[in-house]
N, C-alpha and C positions, 0 to 999 in steps of 0.2 A: 203621165210620164214623170219619173223622179229625176233627181238632179245629178249632174257630174261635178258638183261643187268643189270637192277637193282637187280634182284635176284642173278645173278652171283656175283655182288659186295658184296651182303649180305653174300653169301656163302664164299667168300674170307675172310671176316672179321671173320667168325666163324672158318674157317680153321686156320687162324692165332692164334686165341684164343686156339684152341686145340693143335697145334704144339708147341707153345711157352709158354703154361700154363699162358696165358695172364691174368692180373688183370687190370680192368679199365672199360671203357664204350664206346659205340659208339651210335650215334643218327641216327634215320630214320625220314625223313621229307617228307611231301607231302602237296598239297594245302589244307589248313583247318585242318591239323593235324600233330602230331609228336609222336615219341616214343623213349625210351631209353632202351637199354639192358645193364645191369651190369653183369660182370663176375669176379669171384675170382679164381685164379689159373686155368683158362681155363674152368671153369664150370659156367653155368648160375646161378646167385644168386638173381637177382631182375629185374623187368621190370616196366616201367611207360608208360602209353598210354593216349594221350590227343587228343580229337576230338570233335568238335561241342559243346564245353562247358563241356564235360564229361571228368573226370579224373579217370583212373583206375590204380591199382597197383597190383603187384604180378602175380599170374597165370591168373587172369581175364584180366590183361593188355596184357599178352603174347598171350592169346587166341584171344583177339581183334586184336592185331597186325597181327597175322598170317592169320586170316580168315575174317577180315573186312577192312584191308588197301587196298587202290586202287592199280591198276596194275602198275602205274607209281609213283616212289618214289625215293628219293636220300638218299644215305648212306654216313655218314661222316667217317673221319679217327678216329683212337683210341684217346681217351683223358684219362688223368690220374685222374679218379674220382672213389673213393671207394664206394661200395654199401652201402646205408643207412640201408638196411634190408637184411635178408636172407629169401626170400619168395618163392623161386622156388626149386623144386626137380627134374625137368626134366634134363636129361644129355645133354651134348653138342652133342653127337651122335644122340640122338632122335630129337633134335632141327634141326640139319643140314639135317636129313632125311626128315623132314617135309618141310623145305625150298626148298630142291631139288625137291620134288614133285611139289611144287608150281611153281618152275622155269620151269619145263617141261610143266606143264599145261598151262602156260601163255606165252610160247615162241612165239606164233603167234600174240601177241598183238603189236600194233604200239607203238612206243616210241616218246614222244613229244620232241621238240627242247630244252625246258628248262631243262628237265632231261638229255639230251645228253650233253648239255653244262656243267652241274654240274659234271657229271661223267668224262668228258674230263679234267676238271680242277683239279680233285682230284684223278685221277686214280693211285692206288698204286700197280698195277700189274707190273711185270717185262717187260722190253723192249725185246720183242721176236725177233725183227729184221726181221719180216715178217708179212704179213697180209693175207687177203683173196686171193688176186691176185697172191701172190708168196708163198703160203702155201707149206711146204716141200713135196717133192715127197715121197710117201709111197709105200711099197712093197705090193705084192699080195701073194696068196698062195691058198691051198685047202680051199674052202668055207665051213664055219661051218654052214651056213644057207643061203638061197636065200635072197639077199638084200631086205629089207622090211621096212615098216614104223616103226619107233622106238617104238611107242606105242604097236605095234603088237609083236615085238620081246621080250619085257620085259627083258632087259639086267640084271637088278638087281636080278631077280629070276634065271636067266640062269647062272650067273657068276660062281658059285661054281662048275658047271659041265664042264666048258670049259678047254681045254688044253692051253698051252702057245699060245697066240693069239694076233692079232692086231684087234681092232674094229675101224671103221671109220664111223663118223656121217656127213652127208652132207645135206645141204639145200640151198635155193636160196641165202641166206645171211649168211651162217654159214658153217664153216669147223671145225671139231673136231676129235681127235683121242686119243686112249688109248691103253695101253699095259696090257694084262692080263697074270698073272703068279701065280701059286699056288692057283688058285681060287679067286684071288683078282685083282682089277684094280690098278696096282702098280704105274702108272703115266699116265698123260693125258695132252692134250693141247686143248684149246677152243679159236676160233677166230670168231667173228661175226662183223657186220658192225659198232657196237657201243662199243664193249668191247672185252677184251681178258683175258685169265687166263691160268695157268698151275698148275700141282700138285693136291693137294686135292680138291681145288675149282673147277678145270676143271673136275676132276673125278666125283665129286658129280653132276655137271651139266650134264655130259654125262649119268650117271646112271638115272637121273631124267627126261631125255629128252622124250617128248611126240610127238614132231614134227620132220620132216626130216626123211631121210632114213638111216638105220643102216646096215652095212655089217661087217662080221667077217671072218678073215683069220687065219688059223693055222700057227704058226711060228716054225721053226726048232731049238729047243734048247733054253736054258736059256741065252746063250750069245747074241743072237739076241734081246731077250726081254730086256736085260740089256743095249744094245747098242742103240736101237732105240730112247730113250728119248734124246740122244745127239743132235738130230735134232732140238729140241726146247729148250734145256738147255745150249748148248755150243755156245759161240760167235765165230765169224769168227776170226781166228788167222792169216791167211795168204790167199793171193789171187794172182793168176797169169793167164796170157793169155796162152791158150793151145799151141799157136805157140811158146812160149818161153821155154817150158819144154821138158825134155827127159822123155817120158812116162815110160820106163823100170826103169830108175834110180829113178824116183820119187816113183814108186810103191815099189821098194826095200827099199828105205829110210823110207817109212811109216811103213814097217814091221820090221825095224831093231831096233827101240828104245823102243819097249814095251809099247807105249803110246796108250790109248784109244782115238779115235777121229772119226769124221765123215767127209767124203770128198764128196762134191757136185759138179758135173760137169754140167755146164749150156752150152750146145751146141745144134747142130741140134737134137741130142738125149740126153735128160736129164738123168742123172744117179746119183746114190749114192753108196758109199762104206763105210761100218761101220767096224771099227777096235776095237777089244776088247783086250786090253793089247798087242797090236802089231800084233795080229792074225786077219786075214780077217774073220769077222763074217758073212758078207752078202754084196753082190754086186748085184744091180738090176738097171733097167732103164725103161724109158717110153716105150721102144721097147720090153724089156724082164723083166716084173715086178716081176717074181718069183725069189727070191734071190738064188744066188749060192755063193760058198766060194772060187772061183777061182780068184787069183790075175790077171790072164790073162784077165778076164772080165773087170777089172779096167783099164788095159793097153789099151784095145780097146776103152774105153770111153775117155781116155786121148789122144788117137791118132787122134781124130777128127780134121779136118783142121781149125776149128774156134770155139771159145768159151772161157769160163772162168772156172777155177777150184777154189773152195773155200774150205779151210780146217778149220773145226770147232774143237776147242780144249779147254779144261778147262784152264782158265788163271792161271798164277802163283799167289799164295797167297802172298799178301803184308802185312807186319806187320804194324798195325796202330800206330800212335803216342799215347803216354800215355794219358789216359783219366782221367777225374776227378773221384775221388772215393766217392764223397759225394752222398747221395741219391738224385734222380731226384727231381726237384722242381715241384710245381703245383699239388701235391696230395691233393685232396679235401676230407676231412674226416668228416663224420657226425657220431654221436653216435656209436662208434665201439662196438663190442661185448666185454664183460668183459674178464678178464685175465684167468678165469677158466671155463667158459661155453660159447659155441657157439650155437646160434640158429640154429636148423636143418631144417628150411624151414617152420616153423609155425605149426608143428604137436605136439608141446608141449613137446617133448622129447629132452633135451639137452644132451651133453656128456662132460665129464671132459677132459680138455686138460692141460697137464703138459708142460708149455712153456719152463721150464728149460731143460726138457728131450729132447724137440724138438731142442733146441739150441745145446745140446750135440750131437744129431744125425747129425745135419747139419755140426757141427764142424768136426765130424768123416769123413763125405764125403769129406770135404776140405783136411783133413790129407791124405786120401787115394789118392786123385788126386795130391796133391802138396808136401806131406812130411812135416816133422816137421819144417824145416827151412823156406820154402817158403809159408807156410800156416798161418804165424803170422798175416798178415794183414786181411785175411779172418776171422780168429778166433776173432780178435778184433771187426770187424764189427758185427759178429753174437752175441758175448757176450754183445754188447752195444744195442741190439735190444729190444725195449719195447714190452711187452706182448700183442700185438694186431695184427690182421691179416694184417692191412695196413702197420704196421712197418716191419713185416716180408717180405711183398711184396717189400717194398722199399729197404731193405737190400739185398735181392737176386738180385734185379735189379742193385744195385750198384756193387755187386760182379761180375755180368755178364760183366761189362765193365772195370774191372780191367786190368791193364797191369802188368803181372807177368813175370819178367825176366827169360828167358830160356824156357818159356811155350808158345806154339802157341795159338793165340787168339781163334781159333776154339775149343781148348781143354778147355779153360776157359769157353767158351760158353756152352760146353757139361757138364762141372761140374755144372754150374748154372742151366742148364736144369734138371739135376738129383736132385738138391736141390729143384727146383720148384715142381717137381713131388712128392718128399718126403713130402714137406710142404703141398701140396694139399691133400695128403692122411691123414696126421696127423691132420691138422687144419680144413679141410673142409669135410673130409670123402669122397673126390672125387675119 
């Protein structure tokens, strides 16, 4: 089975927009044509389509992009360009659903060398540390259905009826997996011969898959569902030859410190042990794929005469150096919406926006997170913001990279994310 690599890259960009309330644009190009999608606070705002001398804008451009573009195309990185118009009313979720369907429908198409080179040069997905040949060993369990073609299973419709489960997609040039809990695909990983992804992008690609075979296995408990994604999210923190270690001592040490981690044993029998806050959540192997919660099963894997053990663990967070607090350069603005009325997508009904009130609400978010003393810099940035969407975007982006003494950078990021969400609701109705 060949790849849906360009569509996966497109899904990734849309996932970034949704997760980070992204404002900006990215470009899609193919031989003889191109398109641009603009987003404001993570929601599609405008689109431009050009092909064969024809130029379309708005919903017509988006329709042409989705249904007339060729199977092979290249997707650029994000660039800081503000939307010249507010011409779209489609949500980010509806747009990604449509792209996911296209990704699945076209996953058996060949990908040309030019597209592969472009993707390889600009791949913005994380370094997974594995590929098709060394994809993580996955557990088995009670079958939820007999393994079948993905198109016949219809995972998207089946999802809400499933218990906590692992879904595995396999094809000649594709391996993917996802974890289901609470009726949702909470995390996933996708690897094919040309591209790779994890998180929302991979989940959407799995849900939209029409090629390959899909299997589903019930998992015992939420702890296993929470622990499995460590196989594709946590880097290797330690490595040792099996001949060097004391199996019982190592198993005891892994349970003693209360840390969540994944242990992969690569020996005559491959095996995995998943620890959830120091407790053994699952141990399974190529010889016994159904998970058990016995630490003795891990000891048996570690007792093999030859092989290597890898310990995957979340890295320690390192506080970055102080970053500049000025708004990012390179924002391209064209005729912004006025200070009191924002275009609502071309249907003629604007709504009044009290920018001063939005400033006050954003300031209160900063006070809640930082307190009176530490929020002064944030308050000054917000109060100095001009009453346009692009200026609010720039201000919140600047806040996002602030270095606040005594506050973890991830907390600053979370505060800015809350501000992005609030601004999206108040300024764009998103």
